[in-house]
C-alpha positions as CSV (number, residue, x, y, z in Angstrom):
1,S,-59.0,62.0,173.6
2,F,-60.5,63.8,176.2
3,K,-59.6,67.6,174.4
4,E,-61.8,66.4,171.6
5,V,-64.9,65.5,174.1
6,A,-64.6,68.9,176.1
7,S,-64.3,70.7,173.0
8,Y,-67.5,69.2,171.9
9,A,-69.5,69.4,174.8
10,F,-68.5,73.0,175.9
11,G,-68.8,73.7,172.3
12,G,-72.4,72.8,172.7
13,I,-72.6,75.5,175.5
14,G,-72.7,78.3,172.7
15,A,-74.7,76.3,170.4
16,Y,-77.2,75.4,172.4
17,L,-77.3,79.0,173.3
18,I,-78.3,79.8,169.7
19,V,-80.5,76.9,169.6
20,C,-82.1,78.4,172.7
21,M,-82.6,81.7,171.2
22,S,-84.2,80.7,167.7
23,I,-86.7,78.2,168.8
24,P,-88.9,81.0,169.6
25,C,-88.5,82.8,166.3
26,I,-89.4,79.6,164.6
27,L,-92.9,79.8,163.3
28,G,-95.8,78.0,165.0
29,A,-99.2,77.9,165.3
30,T,-99.4,78.7,169.1
31,N,-96.4,81.0,169.1
32,V,-97.5,83.5,171.3
33,F,-94.0,85.2,171.1
34,L,-94.2,86.4,167.2
35,S,-97.9,86.8,167.3
36,G,-97.9,88.8,171.0
37,T,-94.8,90.7,169.9
38,I,-95.5,91.9,166.3
39,G,-98.9,91.6,166.2
40,I,-99.9,88.9,163.6
41,G,-103.4,86.8,164.7
42,M,-103.0,83.2,165.4
43,T,-105.0,82.2,162.3
44,D,-102.4,83.8,160.0
45,M,-99.5,82.3,162.1
46,Y,-101.2,79.1,161.5
47,I,-101.3,79.7,157.6
48,M,-98.0,81.0,157.6
49,Y,-96.6,78.1,159.6
50,V,-98.4,75.6,157.0
51,I,-96.4,77.6,154.4
52,G,-93.3,77.0,156.3
53,V,-93.6,73.7,157.0
54,L,-94.2,72.8,153.2
55,S,-91.2,75.4,152.0
56,G,-89.3,73.2,154.6
57,I,-89.4,70.2,152.0
58,P,-87.6,70.9,149.5
59,L,-85.2,73.2,151.4
60,T,-84.5,69.8,153.7
61,G,-83.7,68.1,150.6
62,L,-81.3,70.9,149.7
63,R,-79.6,71.0,153.0
64,A,-79.1,67.1,152.6
65,N,-77.9,67.2,149.2
66,I,-75.4,70.1,150.2
67,I,-74.1,68.3,154.1
68,D,-73.5,65.0,151.8
69,N,-71.7,66.4,148.8
70,T,-69.4,68.5,151.0
71,R,-65.8,68.2,150.4
72,N,-63.6,69.8,153.0
73,K,-60.7,69.1,155.1
74,A,-62.7,70.0,158.5
75,G,-65.0,67.2,157.3
76,K,-68.6,67.3,156.9
77,Y,-70.1,69.1,159.7
78,R,-67.4,71.2,161.2
79,P,-67.5,73.6,158.4
80,Y,-71.1,74.2,159.1
81,L,-70.9,74.4,162.6
82,L,-68.4,76.7,162.5
83,R,-70.0,79.3,159.9
84,M,-74.1,78.9,160.5
85,G,-74.0,80.0,163.9
86,I,-73.2,84.0,163.1
87,P,-75.7,84.0,160.2
88,C,-78.1,82.5,162.5
89,S,-77.9,85.0,165.1
90,I,-77.9,87.9,162.9
91,I,-81.3,86.3,161.0
92,F,-82.5,85.8,164.9
93,V,-81.8,89.8,165.7
94,L,-82.8,91.1,162.5
95,M,-86.4,89.2,162.9
96,V,-86.5,90.7,166.5
97,W,-85.3,94.0,165.9
98,F,-86.9,94.4,162.5
99,P,-88.9,97.7,162.5
100,Y,-92.5,95.8,161.2
101,D,-94.2,98.9,162.2
102,K,-92.6,101.2,159.6
103,L,-93.9,98.8,156.8
104,S,-97.0,101.3,156.6
105,L,-94.8,104.0,155.2
106,L,-93.4,101.4,152.1
107,V,-96.8,99.7,151.6
108,G,-99.5,102.0,152.6
109,T,-102.4,100.9,154.7
110,N,-105.0,100.0,152.5
111,V,-107.4,97.1,152.8
112,L,-106.0,94.4,149.9
113,F,-107.2,90.8,150.7
114,A,-110.0,89.5,153.3
115,G,-110.0,92.4,155.1
116,K,-106.1,92.6,155.5
117,T,-104.5,96.1,155.5
118,A,-101.3,96.0,153.1
119,D,-98.6,96.6,155.9
120,Y,-100.1,93.9,158.0
121,L,-99.9,91.6,154.7
122,A,-96.2,93.1,154.3
123,K,-95.3,92.1,158.0
124,C,-96.3,88.8,157.4
125,F,-94.5,88.0,154.6
126,V,-91.5,89.5,156.2
127,L,-92.0,87.1,158.9
128,L,-92.3,84.2,156.7
129,L,-89.4,85.5,154.7
130,F,-87.4,85.5,158.0
131,N,-88.6,82.5,159.0
132,V,-88.1,80.2,155.8
133,I,-84.2,81.6,156.0
134,L,-84.0,81.0,159.9
135,Q,-84.9,77.6,159.7
136,F,-82.6,76.8,156.5
137,V,-79.8,78.3,158.7
138,Y,-80.7,77.1,162.1
139,M,-81.2,73.5,160.8
140,F,-77.8,73.9,159.1
141,F,-76.0,74.8,162.4
142,Y,-78.5,72.1,164.6
143,D,-78.1,69.0,162.2
144,A,-73.8,69.7,162.0
145,Y,-73.7,69.9,165.7
146,E,-76.1,66.9,166.5
147,N,-74.5,64.7,164.0
148,L,-70.9,65.6,164.4
149,I,-71.1,63.1,167.4
150,H,-71.4,60.1,164.3
151,V,-67.6,60.9,162.9
152,L,-66.0,61.3,166.0
153,S,-65.5,57.5,166.4
154,P,-66.3,54.1,164.9
155,N,-66.9,52.4,169.0
156,S,-70.3,52.8,169.5
157,Q,-69.7,52.9,173.5
158,E,-67.6,55.8,173.2
159,R,-70.2,57.9,171.2
160,A,-72.3,56.8,174.1
161,D,-70.2,58.2,176.4
162,V,-69.4,61.5,174.5
163,A,-73.2,61.9,174.4
164,S,-73.7,61.4,178.0
165,I,-70.8,64.1,178.8
166,K,-72.1,66.3,175.9
167,S,-75.7,66.6,177.2
168,I,-74.7,67.1,181.0
169,V,-72.4,70.3,179.8
170,Y,-74.3,72.3,177.0
171,S,-77.4,72.4,178.9
172,L,-75.8,74.5,181.2
173,G,-76.2,77.1,178.0
174,P,-79.7,77.4,178.1
175,S,-80.3,77.5,181.9
176,V,-78.3,80.1,182.1
177,V,-79.9,82.0,179.2
178,N,-83.5,81.4,181.1
179,L,-81.6,82.7,184.5
180,I,-80.2,85.6,183.0
181,M,-82.8,86.6,180.3
182,P,-85.4,88.2,182.7
183,I,-83.0,89.8,184.7
184,V,-81.3,91.7,181.3
185,A,-85.0,92.5,180.0
186,E,-85.9,94.2,183.2
187,N,-82.6,96.2,183.3
188,V,-82.5,97.2,179.6
189,F,-86.0,97.8,178.6
190,H,-87.2,98.8,181.9
191,T,-89.5,102.1,181.7
């Protein structure tokens, strides 16, 4: 029905706002957002990225097993779509606002390994932990939104029509974020 299509498409605006804000926090070998903001070297970012990818292999299997064995009256994907947006947002906010500079009070500043200080290694560990958790929760949310279309209708033409409408409507979310974020950042963090 039109109501289901509209709900799915306009719900995608919120879903893709979370996706748009989570992607910069996922480790990558060239993630200048994390390296520049938190102060992690690019080589260490790459090492953490490899560890994150390797940890994602068993977590992907676990996530697939959990989703495939979901027995819920709301369906296979809707429970994750409804429940995983909030933890994803909370992890994103914690990851950005975590007091990384205060880790030296907890672990000290002694040189431990390969010329790296204890607080730097703790910063890397905390960032990696946040990343692994964010990827696990984020992928529940992302997969649920993207795969929900496959169970909406058995008719492939209807699914294609809904996908077309959904793609146009949900792209408004990231577009609005990309327009508003510089304005918000300038006004909130203006020094």
